[in-house]
C-alpha positions in Angstrom: 23.1 -34.3 -16.9 21.3 -31.3 -15.6 19.9 -31.1 -12.0 16.6 -29.4 -11.3 17.2 -25.9 -10.0 15.9 -25.3 -6.5 15.4 -22.2 -4.5 17.0 -21.6 -1.1 14.8 -22.1 2.0 15.0 -18.4 2.8 13.8 -17.3 -0.7 10.0 -17.1 0.1 10.6 -14.9 3.2 12.9 -12.6 1.1 10.4 -12.4 -1.7 7.6 -11.6 0.7 9.7 -8.8 2.3 10.6 -7.3 -1.1 6.9 -7.3 -2.1 5.9 -5.7 1.2 8.5 -2.9 0.4 6.7 -2.3 -2.9 9.1 -4.2 -5.2 7.9 -6.2 -8.2 9.5 -9.6 -8.1 10.1 -12.3 -10.8 11.7 -15.6 -9.8 14.4 -16.7 -12.2 15.9 -19.5 -10.1 14.9 -22.2 -12.6 16.9 -20.7 -15.3 20.3 -21.9 -14.0 23.5 -21.2 -15.8 24.6 -18.7 -13.1 21.5 -16.4 -13.7 20.5 -14.7 -10.4 17.5 -16.0 -8.6 15.3 -12.9 -8.7 14.6 -9.8 -10.9 13.3 -7.0 -8.9 12.0 -3.5 -9.8 10.8 -0.4 -8.0 10.7 3.3 -8.8 11.8 2.9 -12.4 14.9 0.8 -11.3 15.6 -2.8 -11.9 18.2 -5.2 -10.4 19.0 -8.8 -10.1 19.3 -10.5 -6.7 21.0 -13.8 -5.8 19.4 -15.5 -2.7 21.9 -17.4 -0.6 21.6 -19.1 2.8 23.6 -17.2 5.4 27.3 -18.1 5.0 26.9 -19.5 1.5 29.2 -18.2 -1.3 28.4 -17.7 -5.0 29.3 -20.7 -7.1 31.5 -20.5 -10.2 28.8 -20.0 -12.7 27.3 -17.2 -10.5 30.7 -15.6 -10.1 31.1 -15.6 -13.9 27.7 -14.0 -14.4 28.5 -11.3 -11.9 31.8 -10.5 -13.7 30.2 -10.3 -17.1 27.0 -8.4 -16.2 27.1 -4.7 -16.6 25.2 -3.8 -13.5 25.1 -4.6 -9.8 23.8 -7.9 -8.6 22.7 -8.0 -4.9 23.2 -11.0 -2.7 20.4 -11.4 -0.2 20.5 -13.9 2.7 17.9 -12.5 5.0 14.9 -10.2 5.4 17.3 -7.7 7.0 19.2 -7.6 3.7 16.0 -6.3 2.0 16.1 -3.3 4.4 19.8 -2.7 3.5 18.9 -2.9 -0.2 16.1 -0.3 0.3 18.5 2.0 2.1 21.1 1.6 -0.6 18.4 2.6 -3.2 17.1 5.3 -0.7 13.7 3.7 -0.9 13.0 3.0 2.8 
């Protein structure tokens, strides 16, 4: 039995903040199977982001995806995390 994938309550605010910072954003949260919630791109770079409520941990499927993926996956819990991501990419 498969349950409908749902987005975290903070995802709309995080997506809005990403778009305000000039990111292209595609929601993948309905895919399930550990695939991160968002694909983002800016300045010829692309990344996956997992949206979590503050204090939440990755589940087993998400942890497996992170281990097997050959690139970074960012975990975002707040709009402030978007600023940290921009700084990490030196895009602020």
